[in-house]
C-alpha positions in Angstrom: 35.5 143.8 -78.6 33.4 142.1 -76.0 30.7 144.1 -74.1 30.3 143.7 -70.3 28.3 145.3 -67.5 30.3 145.8 -64.2 28.7 144.2 -61.2 31.3 145.8 -58.9 33.1 149.1 -59.0 36.3 148.9 -61.0 39.5 151.0 -61.3 40.4 150.6 -65.0 43.0 152.6 -66.9 43.3 155.2 -64.1 39.6 155.7 -64.0 37.1 154.8 -61.3 34.0 153.2 -63.0 30.8 152.6 -61.0 29.0 149.3 -60.8 26.2 149.0 -63.4 28.3 150.7 -66.1 28.7 149.1 -69.6 32.3 148.5 -70.6 33.9 147.2 -73.8 37.3 145.6 -73.9 39.3 142.9 -75.6 41.0 141.9 -72.3 39.8 138.9 -70.3 36.9 139.7 -68.0 37.4 140.1 -64.2 35.1 138.4 -61.7 33.2 141.7 -61.4 32.1 141.7 -65.1 29.2 139.9 -66.8 29.0 139.5 -70.5 26.3 141.4 -72.4 26.9 140.2 -76.0 27.6 136.7 -77.2 31.4 137.2 -77.1 31.3 138.7 -73.6 29.1 135.8 -72.4 31.5 133.3 -73.9 34.5 134.8 -72.4 32.8 134.9 -68.9 31.8 131.3 -69.3 35.5 130.4 -70.2 36.7 132.4 -67.2 34.4 130.6 -64.8 35.2 127.1 -66.2 39.0 127.8 -65.9 38.6 129.1 -62.4 36.5 126.1 -61.3 39.0 123.7 -62.8 41.9 125.5 -61.1 40.1 125.3 -57.7 39.2 121.7 -58.2 42.8 120.8 -59.0 44.0 122.7 -55.9 41.5 120.8 -53.7 42.5 117.4 -55.3 46.2 118.2 -54.8 45.7 119.0 -51.1 46.8 122.7 -51.6 43.3 124.0 -50.6 40.6 122.7 -48.3 37.1 122.0 -49.7 35.7 124.6 -47.3 38.0 127.3 -48.6 37.2 126.3 -52.2 33.5 126.7 -51.6 34.0 130.2 -50.2 36.1 131.1 -53.3 33.3 130.2 -55.7 32.0 133.3 -57.3 28.4 134.1 -56.3 26.4 136.0 -58.9 25.9 139.6 -58.0 23.3 141.7 -59.8 24.3 145.1 -60.9 23.2 147.6 -58.3 20.3 150.0 -58.8 21.2 153.6 -59.2 20.9 155.5 -55.9 18.2 158.1 -56.1 19.2 159.9 -52.9 21.5 162.8 -53.1 24.9 162.3 -51.7 25.8 164.1 -48.6 28.7 166.6 -48.8 30.8 164.3 -46.6 30.3 161.2 -48.8 33.6 159.6 -49.5 35.6 161.6 -47.1 37.7 160.2 -44.3 36.3 160.5 -40.7 38.0 163.1 -38.6 39.7 162.3 -35.4 38.7 164.0 -32.2 
């Protein structure tokens, strides 16, 4: 199994998993995962190369503009630092209508 750290929150197997959490899986990594061990890093590199080739092919075929392709390129996101502030009791609740 490859080891990853989540750079974005994920909903995996009916569970919400916070960003910054370590995760192990045999499945291909999503864009919000970065490899920790050699296998994870290799799978992430393969994912990025396949995605870049797919975007390049779409631009060359006229199915996508170069500007759109540049905005689709993944930008590295570091894992967030843990929040040291206490959450308010209203955190995550919907706003009330008045």
